[in-house]
C-alpha positions in Angstrom: -8.8 1.6 -29.5 -12.6 1.0 -29.1 -12.5 -1.2 -26.6 -10.1 0.6 -24.8 -12.2 3.6 -25.3 -14.9 2.0 -23.6 -13.3 0.5 -20.4 -11.4 4.6 -20.2 -15.6 5.3 -20.3 -16.7 3.3 -18.0 -13.6 3.7 -15.0 -14.1 7.6 -16.0 -17.8 6.9 -14.4 -16.6 4.3 -11.8 -14.9 6.9 -10.8 -17.2 10.2 -10.8 -19.4 7.9 -8.8 -16.5 6.9 -6.1 -15.7 10.3 -5.5 -19.3 11.6 -5.2 -20.5 8.9 -3.0 -17.0 9.3 -0.7 -17.9 13.1 -0.3 -21.2 11.8 0.8 -19.6 9.4 3.6 -17.0 11.9 4.9 -19.1 14.6 6.3 -21.4 12.1 8.5 -17.9 10.1 8.9 -16.2 13.1 10.2 -19.4 14.1 12.8 -19.0 10.3 14.0 -15.5 11.0 14.5 -15.9 13.6 16.8 -18.8 12.1 18.5 -16.2 9.5 19.4 -13.8 12.0 21.0 -16.1 13.7 22.6 -17.8 10.7 24.5 -14.4 8.8 25.0 -12.8 12.8 27.1 -16.2 13.2 29.0 -17.9 10.3 29.4 -15.7 7.4 30.6 -17.1 4.4 33.2 -16.4 5.5 36.7 -15.2 1.5 37.3 -11.2 0.9 36.2 -12.2 -2.3 34.2 -15.2 -1.0 32.8 -13.5 2.7 31.7 -10.0 0.2 29.9 -13.0 -2.0 28.2 -14.7 1.8 27.2 -11.3 3.0 25.9 -10.0 -0.1 24.0 -13.6 -0.2 22.2 -13.7 3.7 21.2 -10.2 3.1 20.2 -11.5 0.4 18.2 -14.0 2.7 16.9 -11.5 5.9 16.3 -9.3 3.5 14.3 -12.1 2.1 11.8 -12.8 5.6 11.2 -9.3 6.5 10.4 -9.2 3.6 7.9 -12.4 4.5 6.5 -10.5 7.9 6.3 -7.5 6.9 4.3 -9.9 4.3 1.9 -11.7 7.6 0.9 -9.0 9.5 0.4 -7.3 6.3 -2.0 -10.7 6.9 -4.2 -10.3 10.7 -4.3 -7.4 11.0 -5.1 -6.3 7.8 -7.6 -5.9 9.2 -10.9 -4.5 12.4 -10.3 -1.0 13.8 -10.8 0.6 12.8 -7.3 2.4 15.6 -7.0 5.5 14.1 -5.9 8.1 16.0 -3.1 11.1 14.5 -3.6 14.1 14.1 -1.6 16.8 11.5 -1.1 16.0 8.5 0.8 17.3 5.2 1.7 14.9 2.3 0.8 16.0 0.2 3.5 14.8 2.6 5.9 11.4 3.6 4.0 11.1 -0.6 4.5 11.8 -1.5 7.8 9.8 1.8 8.6 6.8 0.6 7.3 7.9 -3.3 8.5 7.9 -2.1 11.9 4.3 -0.5 11.5 2.9 -3.9 10.4 4.8 -5.9 12.7 2.0 -6.6 15.2 -0.6 -7.4 12.4 2.0 -9.9 11.3 2.2 -11.7 14.4 -1.2 -11.6 15.5 -2.0 -13.5 12.1 1.3 -16.2 12.1 3.1 -13.9 9.3 6.8 -14.2 9.8 8.4 -11.5 7.9 11.8 -11.8 6.3 14.3 -8.8 5.4 17.1 -9.1 3.1 18.5 -6.1 2.2 21.7 -5.6 0.0 24.5 -3.8 1.3 25.3 -0.7 -0.1 22.4 0.6 -1.3 22.3 3.5 -3.6 19.8 6.4 -2.3 16.7 7.0 -4.5 14.6 10.2 -5.1 11.3 9.9 -4.1 8.2 11.4 -2.5 8.4 9.7 1.2 4.9 9.1 2.3 3.9 7.8 -1.5 6.6 5.4 -1.4 5.7 4.2 2.2 2.3 4.2 0.9 2.8 2.3 -1.5 5.2 0.1 0.6 2.4 -0.7 2.6 -0.3 -1.5 0.0 1.8 -3.9 -0.7 2.5 -5.6 2.3 -1.3 -6.0 3.4 -2.2 -7.2 0.3 0.6 -10.0 0.6 -0.8 -10.7 4.6 -4.1 -10.5 3.2 -3.5 -13.8 0.8 -2.3 -14.9 3.8 -4.9 -15.7 5.6 -4.2 -19.1 7.9 -0.2 -17.3 8.7 2.6 -17.6 6.1 5.8 -15.9 5.1 6.5 -12.6 3.6 10.4 -12.2 2.1 11.2 -8.5 1.6 14.3 -8.0 -0.2 16.0 -5.2 -1.7 18.7 -4.9 -4.2 20.6 -3.1 -6.8 20.5 -3.5 -10.1 23.4 -2.4 -12.7 23.1 1.1 -14.3 24.3 1.7 -18.5 27.8 1.1 -17.6 27.1 -2.8 -16.0 27.8 -1.4 -12.4 25.5 -2.7 -9.7 27.3 -1.1 -6.4 26.9 2.1 -4.4 26.3 6.0 -7.0 26.7 3.5 -10.3 23.8 1.4 -9.8 20.9 2.9 -12.5 18.0 1.0 -10.5 17.0 -0.4 -6.7 14.4 -3.3 -7.2 12.7 -4.4 -4.2 10.7 -7.9 -4.1 8.3 -8.4 -1.9 7.5 -12.4 -1.9 4.8 -14.1 0.0 3.7 -17.9 0.6 -0.2 -17.0 0.3 -3.1 -18.7 -2.1 -1.6 -16.6 -5.3 -3.8 -15.5 -7.9 -5.2 -17.4 -10.6 -4.7 -17.0 -14.2 -7.5 -15.2 -15.1 -7.5 -12.3 -12.4 -3.3 -12.2 -13.2 -3.5 -9.6 -15.7 -5.9 -7.9 -14.6 -4.8 -7.1 -10.1 -3.2 -3.6 -11.2 -6.9 -2.3 -12.9 -8.5 0.6 -10.8 -11.8 -1.0 -8.6 -10.6 -4.8 -9.4 -10.6 -6.7 -6.6 -11.8 -10.6 -5.8 -11.7 -9.9 -1.9 -15.0 -9.3 -0.3 -13.4 -6.5 1.7 -11.7 -3.3 -0.2 -11.8 -1.0 -2.9 -9.5 -2.4 -5.3 -6.8 -0.2 -5.4 -4.2 -2.1 -3.4 -2.3 -2.9 -6.0 -3.9 0.3 -8.6 -2.1 2.8 -6.3 1.1 1.5 -5.2 1.8 0.9 -9.4 -0.1 5.0 -10.3 2.8 5.7 -7.5 5.8 3.4 -9.0 5.4 4.3 -12.4 4.6 8.9 -11.6 8.8 8.1 -10.3 9.6 6.6 -13.0 9.8 3.0 -12.5 8.1 -0.1 -12.8 5.9 -3.0 -11.4 5.7 -6.6 -12.3 4.1 -9.4 -10.5 3.7 -12.9 -11.0 2.0 -15.6 -9.2 0.7 -19.6 -9.0 -2.6 -19.7 -7.9 -2.1 -21.5 -4.5 1.8 -21.0 -4.6 1.9 -17.8 -3.5 3.3 -14.1 -5.2 6.1 -12.0 -6.1 5.7 -8.3 -6.4 8.8 -6.7 -8.6 9.2 -2.5 -8.0 11.9 -0.9 -9.6 13.0 2.6 -8.8 15.8 5.1 -10.9 18.7 5.9 -8.8 19.4 9.4 -8.3 17.5 13.0 -9.0 15.0 13.1 -11.7 16.4 14.7 -14.4 14.7 18.7 -14.9 
């Protein structure tokens, strides 16, 4: 109990510091974004080749600004209730939308993405933007683990409900699996991967797995991870089928 209390106090202090830093960073970040947008709109070089390069470079700057802003939003939102706005959704459609967005990066990094969805999957009652954020985090984590290329297998299947059925509306849960062929996670790091602000990467804020865990659990689901160093990682998440009880 004393150890858990100490950990909670430490995370609270980190979160408080992170929140303060995030607020301070967002103001100049907004100014930079508006300035780059103004330069791009009003001061493009007249020569076509230079103008093309100017647009490419300013686009890169704007994209990095958006990435930093997303990172800050994750800092500020983590740990707070998500205020889920649920709707019926097809898990295959959500996965396809996320993987289509990530397709260009996968091709650039020599990563093959394979999709294996069971037929007749029941709908899940979820907050679509939050769940897509969860999926995207897991996909990008897998990409980062395969710096020299590899394969990401994304699967979706129905698990049996209380009556033992696993087809259509009788299914109790839908399970999504992300299996990569990356570097894997060491045994000493594996128990820590869902902890907020824990990361082994040189770049990152340590919410790549903590945030998906929060999203899945607030949907009434669960998420598990298994890995072996040098052999890849498997992330399994399960979501209940049907509208939540009032």
